C-alpha atoms as one frame of an Amber mdcrd trajectory, in Angstrom:
protein
-117.657 124.228 -81.930-120.880 122.196 -82.030-123.983 123.644 -80.414-125.711
 120.370 -79.529-124.776 117.109 -77.877-125.936 115.223 -80.953-123.514 117.065
 -83.229-120.665 116.489 -80.787-121.451 112.760 -80.644-121.522 112.418 -84.439
-118.245 114.270 -84.751-116.610 112.144 -82.060-117.691 108.850 -83.636-116.551
 109.933 -87.083-113.186 111.045 -85.721-112.746 107.819 -83.741-113.565 105.695
 -86.779-111.018 107.490 -88.927-108.311 107.269 -86.247-108.854 103.562 -85.643
-108.633 102.853 -89.359-105.545 105.093 -89.698-107.040 107.029 -92.613-107.149
 110.561 -91.282-104.109 112.085 -92.937-104.732 110.538 -96.359-108.526 110.686
 -96.566-110.240 113.195 -98.873-113.587 114.830 -98.029-115.235 112.518-100.582
-114.466 109.524 -98.371-116.363 110.959 -95.394-119.789 110.604 -97.054-119.467
 106.937 -98.119-120.638 104.035 -95.910-117.913 101.669 -94.718-119.391  98.581
 -96.404-118.789 100.361 -99.710-115.642 102.240 -98.848-113.526  99.471 -97.324
-113.623  96.913-100.189-112.934  99.638-102.770-109.903 100.934-100.885-108.658
  97.397-100.300-109.055  96.373-103.950-107.180  99.449-105.115-104.668  99.364
-102.247-105.292 103.047-101.714-106.456 105.326 -98.883-108.376 107.885-100.953
-111.658 106.915-102.559-111.346 109.068-105.653-107.799 107.794-106.220-108.978
 104.232-105.600-111.588 104.596-108.324-108.997 106.017-110.693-106.728 103.035
-109.999-109.540 100.566-110.589-110.450 102.339-113.837-106.910 101.710-115.063
-107.020  98.100-113.906-110.306  97.529-115.772-108.781  98.604-119.067-107.285
  95.147-119.607-109.118  91.801-119.998-107.222  90.294-117.070-108.002  93.287
-114.906-111.723  93.090-115.715-111.755  89.372-114.981-109.946  89.800-111.644
-112.343  92.522-110.541-115.265  90.337-111.578-113.939  87.553-109.347-114.032
  89.814-106.283-117.522  91.100-107.252-116.537  94.732-107.337-119.375  95.707
-109.676-122.251  95.506-107.123-120.249  97.690-104.769-119.844 100.355-107.452
-123.596 100.286-108.077-124.193 100.813-104.346-121.770 103.730-104.432-123.779
 105.383-107.225-127.024 104.875-105.302-125.721 106.618-102.197-124.345 109.531
-104.241-127.389 110.369-106.377-128.604 113.151-104.090-125.147 114.669-103.715
-124.308 117.931-105.433-120.752 116.675-105.912-120.753 114.515-109.039-117.157
 113.334-108.919-117.864 109.902-107.430-120.783 109.196-109.777-118.689 110.163
-112.798-115.766 107.964-111.741-118.118 105.097-110.873-119.793 105.152-114.290
-116.434 105.309-116.000-115.266 102.281-113.991-118.454 100.340-114.780-118.008
 101.178-118.451-114.560  99.609-118.422-115.692  96.603-116.391-118.429  95.803
-118.938-116.232  96.218-122.002-116.474  92.680-123.344-116.364  90.855-119.994
-119.463  88.654-119.843-119.229  88.051-116.065-119.490  91.778-115.412-122.128
  92.267-118.101-124.290  89.545-116.574-123.708  90.833-113.058-124.761  94.312
-114.179-128.114  92.954-115.365-128.588  90.709-112.311-127.936  93.614-109.935
-130.419  95.815-111.820-127.630  98.080-112.983-129.718  99.460-115.858-132.181
 100.869-113.348-129.359 102.403-111.313-128.009 104.194-114.387-131.501 105.267
-115.436-132.090 106.725-111.965-128.773 108.541-112.179-129.972 110.076-115.434
-133.341 110.898-113.874-131.616 112.758-111.038-130.235 115.243-113.561-132.322
 118.257-114.541-132.568 118.271-118.335-134.025 121.781-118.403-130.816 123.645
-117.594-127.525 124.283-119.314-125.114 121.494-118.528-121.629 121.773-117.182
-118.870 119.381-118.132-119.530 117.141-115.110-123.143 116.462-116.115-122.141
 115.838-119.718-119.540 113.326-118.543-122.091 111.498-116.374-124.429 111.112
-119.342-121.653 110.144-121.714-120.074 107.520-119.438-123.514 106.171-118.561
-124.401 105.747-122.225-121.055 104.156-123.043-121.634 101.732-120.176-125.053
 100.787-121.527-123.611 100.360-124.999-121.029  97.917-123.634-123.725  96.006
-121.792-125.806  95.702-124.975-122.884  93.941-126.606-123.608  90.836-124.493
-126.743  89.872-126.410-130.500  90.159-126.790-131.355  89.900-123.084-129.028
  92.752-122.249-130.268  94.835-125.201-133.861  94.361-124.078-133.042  95.315
-120.471-131.506  98.607-121.612-134.185  99.378-124.168-137.295  98.728-122.112
-135.998 100.689-119.093-134.878 103.793-120.976-137.237 103.912-123.958-138.803
 106.295-124.705-138.680 108.859-121.881-135.039 108.737-120.771-133.702 108.375
-124.319-135.806 111.319-125.421-134.597 113.510-122.538-130.997 112.698-123.375
-131.526 113.310-127.093-132.832 116.788-126.322-129.516 117.756-124.734-128.117
 118.197-128.282-124.456 117.995-127.297-122.380 116.262-129.937-120.480 113.882
-127.670-123.777 112.819-126.074-125.817 112.467-129.268-122.961 110.583-130.837
-122.928 107.938-128.094-126.723 107.853-127.820-126.981 106.963-131.500-124.590
 104.060-130.953-126.611 102.801-127.959-129.815 102.896-130.003-128.073 101.123
-132.855-126.752  98.474-130.456-130.208  97.954-128.956-131.760  97.491-132.401
-129.054  95.253-133.788-130.688  91.902-134.499-133.966  92.750-132.759-136.945
  93.237-135.053-139.182  94.182-132.136-136.916  96.956-130.873-136.384  98.219
-134.420-140.150  98.268-134.911-140.568 100.435-131.814-137.793 102.780-132.907
-139.603 103.251-136.209-142.880 104.225-134.576-143.783 107.761-133.536-141.994
 107.914-130.164-138.847 106.313-131.535-138.756 108.572-134.556-139.027 111.600
-132.292-135.765 110.497-130.682-134.176 110.054-134.110-135.340 113.553-135.030
-133.703 115.041-131.942-130.450 113.272-132.763-130.639 114.561-136.319-131.214
 118.121-135.157-128.080 117.874-133.058-125.433 116.481-135.325-126.872 116.681
-138.841-123.951 115.138-140.730-121.770 113.717-137.985-120.668 110.292-139.082
-121.594 108.068-136.126-125.076 109.413-135.788-125.806 108.505-139.397-125.848
 104.849-138.321-129.009 105.051-136.268-130.726 107.322-138.779-129.855 104.926
-141.567-131.001 101.910-139.579-134.306 103.478-138.647-135.008 104.944-142.086
-134.423 101.598-143.744-137.249 100.132-141.702-139.695 103.031-141.915-142.697
 101.811-143.892-143.394 105.190-145.444-140.652 107.441-144.155-143.206 109.022
-141.829-140.703 111.076-139.864-139.964 113.702-142.483-142.019 112.566-145.484
-145.746 112.872-144.926-148.315 111.905-147.517-149.684 115.413-147.877-146.723
 117.799-147.766-144.857 118.622-150.951-142.322 120.856-149.237-138.932 119.180
-149.036-136.347 120.275-146.483-132.715 119.705-145.563-133.950 117.057-143.134
-135.435 115.145-146.060-132.195 115.396-148.006-130.106 114.333-145.025-132.166
 111.260-144.228-132.189 110.066-147.830-128.447 110.620-148.169-127.838 108.549
-145.025-130.208 105.907-146.284-128.476 105.809-149.646-125.101 105.323-147.970
-126.504 102.583-145.726-128.027 100.615-148.577-124.994 101.129-150.768-122.809
  99.435-148.154-125.236  96.538-147.722-126.229  95.729-151.271-126.820  92.061
-150.529-129.466  92.756-147.909-133.070  92.542-149.013-135.071  95.710-148.376
-138.706  95.547-147.243-141.377  95.716-149.927-143.112  98.674-148.284-139.851
 100.551-148.084-139.130 100.191-151.818-142.610 101.400-152.674-142.247 104.306
-150.233-139.117 105.536-151.989-140.952 105.405-155.309-143.773 107.377-153.710
-141.297 110.043-152.595-139.881 110.209-156.136-143.326 110.686-157.649-144.039
 113.558-155.280-140.752 115.361-155.565-140.880 115.535-159.385-143.880 117.829
-159.043-141.846 120.508-157.269-138.402 120.295-158.914-137.569 122.981-161.470
-136.568 121.006-164.562-135.898 124.163-166.576-133.017 125.307-164.386-129.800
 123.503-165.233-127.985 122.013-162.262-124.435 123.197-161.716-123.193 120.495
-159.355-123.417 116.835-158.424-125.316 115.570-155.403-125.712 117.056-152.905
-126.605 120.328-154.597-127.819 122.209-151.534-131.337 122.418-152.973-133.448
 120.018-150.859-135.998 119.038-153.517-133.302 118.345-156.107-131.289 116.274
-153.626-134.376 114.290-152.608-134.971 113.616-156.310-131.395 112.427-156.853
-131.090 110.270-153.762-134.487 108.672-154.422-133.363 107.659-157.915-130.055
 106.340-156.613-131.758 104.319-153.899-134.101 102.814-156.481-131.100 102.014
-158.665-129.560  99.974-155.838-132.863  98.306-154.995-133.333  97.293-158.625
-129.874  95.733-158.613-131.549  92.995-156.557-133.505  92.092-159.666-133.900
  88.373-159.055-134.163  88.466-155.268-137.587  87.309-154.123-139.476  89.149
-151.408-140.032  85.767-149.779-138.956  82.325-150.854-142.529  81.346-151.671
-143.217  84.459-153.762-142.519  84.765-157.476-142.778  88.553-157.691-139.513
  90.482-157.428-139.046  93.957-156.027-138.452  95.182-159.572-141.843  93.789
-160.598-143.522  95.600-157.719-141.867  98.883-158.642-142.692  98.509-162.343
-146.333  97.698-161.612-146.422 100.887-159.535-145.292 103.037-162.456-141.508
 103.220-162.112-140.703 102.436-165.751-143.266 104.894-167.120-141.854 107.596
-164.854-138.257 106.979-165.959-139.128 106.858-169.656-141.054 110.120-169.326
-137.969 111.676-167.748-135.840 110.730-170.764-138.445 111.761-173.340-138.772
 115.233-171.870-135.052 115.944-171.467-133.023 117.834-174.050-130.532 115.697
-176.038-127.142 114.939-174.479-124.484 117.557-175.188-122.676 115.356-177.731
-125.801 115.252-179.887-126.622 118.935-179.419-123.167 119.978-180.595-123.626
 118.019-183.809-126.555 120.095-185.055-127.175 123.770-185.863-128.343 125.820
-182.890-131.837 126.644-184.072-134.813 127.476-181.928-136.833 124.394-181.038
-140.596 124.283-181.303-140.793 122.552-177.919-139.036 123.659-174.736-137.205
 120.667-173.331-136.250 120.021-169.740-132.652 120.013-168.487-130.871 117.983
-165.826-131.513 119.544-162.389-128.205 118.095-161.141-125.126 116.711-162.857
-125.681 113.005-163.289-129.482 113.045-163.438-129.748 111.455-166.910-127.081
 108.872-166.104-128.873 107.861-162.891-132.144 107.347-164.748-130.456 105.175
-167.361-128.733 103.167-164.612-132.069 102.371-162.947-133.534 101.233-166.266
-130.433  99.129-166.990-130.789  97.332-163.638-134.483  96.715-164.262-133.670
  95.197-167.673-130.990  92.774-166.536-132.221  89.244-167.169-135.862  90.387
-167.226-137.470  89.625-170.608-140.828  91.114-169.659-139.056  94.417-168.924
-137.278  94.218-172.298-140.674  93.688-173.916-142.145  96.590-171.976-139.481
  98.937-173.365-140.399  97.841-176.887-144.132  98.111-176.256-143.667 101.637
-174.952-141.785 102.511-178.150-138.735 103.423-176.082-135.989 101.359-177.732
-134.692 104.298-179.768-134.942 106.511-176.722-132.728 104.168-174.753-130.239
 103.817-177.618-129.838 107.579-177.648-128.228 107.436-174.210-125.077 105.678
-175.490-123.153 108.938-175.825-120.996 111.175-173.688-122.600 114.177-172.055
-121.087 117.183-170.317-123.564 117.026-167.428-123.613 113.249-167.018-120.334
 111.516-166.338-120.311 107.841-167.416-123.576 108.236-169.347-122.108 106.355
-172.316-121.112 103.387-170.129-124.542 103.257-168.478-126.237 103.558-171.869
-124.244 100.709-173.361-125.001  98.556-170.307-128.698  99.332-170.678-128.702
  98.517-174.407-126.854  95.292-173.769-129.509  94.286-171.227-132.250  95.438
-173.585-131.120  93.238-176.495-129.693  90.174-174.776-131.776  87.130-175.627
-134.621  89.209-177.076-135.037  88.605-180.809-137.920  91.069-181.156-135.827
  93.934-179.797-132.814  92.899-181.882-134.965  92.897-185.015-136.228  96.425
-184.397-132.695  97.735-183.999-131.525  95.894-187.140-134.345  97.342-189.242
-133.608 100.995-188.465-133.345 102.919-191.719-130.221 104.877-192.536-130.958
 108.588-192.978-128.988 111.836-192.752-127.041 111.451-189.538-124.698 113.084
-187.073-121.162 111.901-186.471-121.231 110.323-183.009-118.101 108.120-182.644
-119.356 106.303-179.542-122.407 105.115-181.424-120.505 104.338-184.602-118.510
 101.800-182.633-121.807 100.100-181.853-123.002 100.281-185.484-125.352 103.254
-185.116-125.635 106.921-186.037-127.729 109.711-184.615-130.086 111.967-186.565
-132.182 114.913-185.468-135.834 115.426-186.287-135.999 118.880-187.934-139.433
 119.624-186.470-139.215 118.497-182.853-135.419 118.897-182.501-135.366 115.453
-180.851-132.638 112.992-181.723-133.102 109.417-182.861-130.732 106.561-183.617
-130.424 104.668-186.904-128.618 101.425-187.688-125.601 101.672-190.062-124.235
  98.174-189.549-124.175  95.861-192.625-127.306  93.726-193.014
C-alpha cells in the first residue's frame, strides 16, 4: 500500500504504538496527530480513550469549583496550551475549539489556573491561534466558536487582576482586537466588548489607550456591528465617558450629526445615569457643552417634535441627550473637581456659557400649552420656536434647577439676567413637556431659597389683567400675556 520504505516504517511504528497501548479500536482520527506527551495525560485525567471525548469530559469537570481546583493540582492547563500549539496549522479546528472551551472553564474564577495561564504565556498562545485565522474570508461556525471561546477565556483571565488585564491588553491591542472587531458577528462583538471593558476596569492607562485613535477605531467597529445590543453599550459608554472631546464621532469642524452620534450619547447618558455619584472629568463636561452649542445651530426649532427621545432624527436626539447629560452632571453641584480646588463643575459650565444658552432657549420658545389656551388665538408679531422633541422645555428647566441648588451666585445670575419671571413661567403643565410643572416648581424653590433679593422681586410683582392658571395660583401667582409680543409673564397675587 505504501510506495516507499519510509512510509512503511512510519505506518508500522504508529500501528505498533497503538496496539501496545490498546487504543486501536476506540481511538478517533484526531488522536493520531497528537504527540504522546500531550495525549496520555489528557486521556488519563479524563479516564477516556478518545481525545475529543476526553476534552468534553474535562470541560464538564471544569464547570465546578472543585473540578477546576483538581485539574489545577494536576497541572492540566499547560498540557492544553501545548495541544493548541501543535494544532494551529491543522485544517481541523475541533481540538482547538474544545481546548479553548476547556481553558475558558478552567480560568473561570480559579486563581491557580489564571496565574498558570499567564506564567505559561497562554495569552500569546491564544493570540497566535487568532493570528492563524484569515480575517479576510467569510467565517464558518467553527472559526466563530474559536474566536468566541478564546475571547471568553481572556475575559476570565482578566478577572484575576491588573497584571492579568495588562498581559491580555498589551499582547492583543491594537492589531488583534481590531481584526476581531472587523468580523462584525454579534456573538463575537458582544464578547469582545466585555473583554475590552474588563481590561479597562480600574486601569487608567488602558482606558487612556482605548480612548486614543487606535482604541476608538476598535470601538467604532464594535458599534457598527451591534448598534444597540445591550452588552456592547458597556464598552462604548466606558470609552465615551473618558473621551476628552468625543473625538470618535464628534469632530470640531463637522456640523453633520448622524445615528452614530445619537447612539453614543444615548449610551453615555445611560452610563452616567446609573453612576450618578461618580465624578466626571472636567474636559468631558465641557465637551458635552461644546456639542450642545454646535447642535443648536442645525436643529429645526420651528418644527414641532412628535415624540420623546429618541426621535429618530440624529440632530434632535444629540440635542436632547446632551441636555440630559448636562442635567446629570449639574446634579453634582457641590462636588469639587479636586479636593484642593474651589471651582465646581457647574461653575465651569456656567463660565463657558451654559446658563446664557439655556435662558435663550426659554426666551425664544412659545409659551407652554396651558398659557396658550388661556388667551385668544391671535397672530403674533414674532414667530416663536417650538420644542423639537417632547420634553425639551422640561429638560432645560431641570438643568437650570440643578445649577441653582444651593448656589447663591447662580441665583444672583438669574436675577441679573432678568430671567426670574421667565423661570416662574415654567411652573405650569404643558402638553409637550410631561412634569414641566414639577421641574418648574423645583427650579423656583432653588431660585428663592435663602435669597432675599430674588424673594423681593417676586413679592413686588404688580397685579394686572391675568389668566387663570390653577398651578400658579396655588403658588400665589397669575399669568398675563403681553398684547404686543404675545409673551407671557407672571405676576404676584399673594397678600402683601
